[in-house]
N, C-alpha and C positions, 0 to 999 in steps of 0.2 A: 561889735555888739558890747564887747566885753566892759568897755566905758559907761554904758548906760544903764542907768536904773531901770528895772522891770517895774512896770506900773501895773499894781494891783487894786480893782475895785473893791472893797469888802462892804458887802449889803447885810448888814447887822445891826439891829435896833438895840442889843445891850451893850452898853458902855462896858462894861466888864469883859465881856465876851471877845470885844471889841479889842481892848487891851492887850487882853492875853494874846489875842491871836498875832497881833502886831508885836509882841515882846517874843513869840516864839518865831516867827520867821526871822525876826532879826538876830536871834542868838543860835538859830540852828543851820543857817546858810551862809554861804560865802558870798552870794550876789547880793546887790543891793537893791533893797525895794523902795519905791515909792507908794504909799499906801493912800487911796483917796477913800472915806468912809460914806456910806450913804445908809441912813438908818430905815429909809422907806424904800419900796421897789419903784415908786415914781420918780424919788429922787436920782435913783440908780438911773432908769431910762433918762432922764435929763442929763446926768453925766455922760452917759454911752454917745448921747448925741449930738455933743459939743466937744468931746475929744475921745481920746485912743487908749486903750488898755491892753495889756498882755495878758492878763487872766482876771477872771472875777471869781470871789469866794462869796457863795451866796447861803445865806439863813433861811431854811425852809419854813420858818414862823416869822412872818413881818406883819404890821399894823396894816398894810394894804394888800396883801397877798399870801396864802397859805400853801404849801405843799408842792407837788408837781404842778402847781399852776403857776407860781412864782418864777419855777425853772423854764416853762412853757412860754412865757412873757417874756422873759430875759432873752431865751433863744430867738423868738421871734424878731426881736430888736437889735440882735446882734448874733447874727447863725455862725459866724467865723471866731467868735470869742470863746476861748476855753472856761469852761465853770467847773470849780471845785464845790460840791454842796457841802455845806456843815448842818449838822443836826444833832439834836439830843434825843429825838424822837427812836423809840425802840419799835418801829414798825417798817418791816421791809415793805 
């Protein structure tokens, strides 16, 4: 697996935040990443249905899903996919 890129599904509707995320992982880690960006949860679910990912990074505020509902729907579609939640919300 050392020669294989890690496939990341980034679910983020803000192009600036998406670019920052991709730049950060490219500069901070020695592993290689292949990032697919979906700007809605619906598009992310389509990506999951047709391809395999090693991890998903999920924004909790999307045009078609908000909060833990977004996480629940993602987990239902891909229960074994590790998910990192991204949020700027200050609400536990």
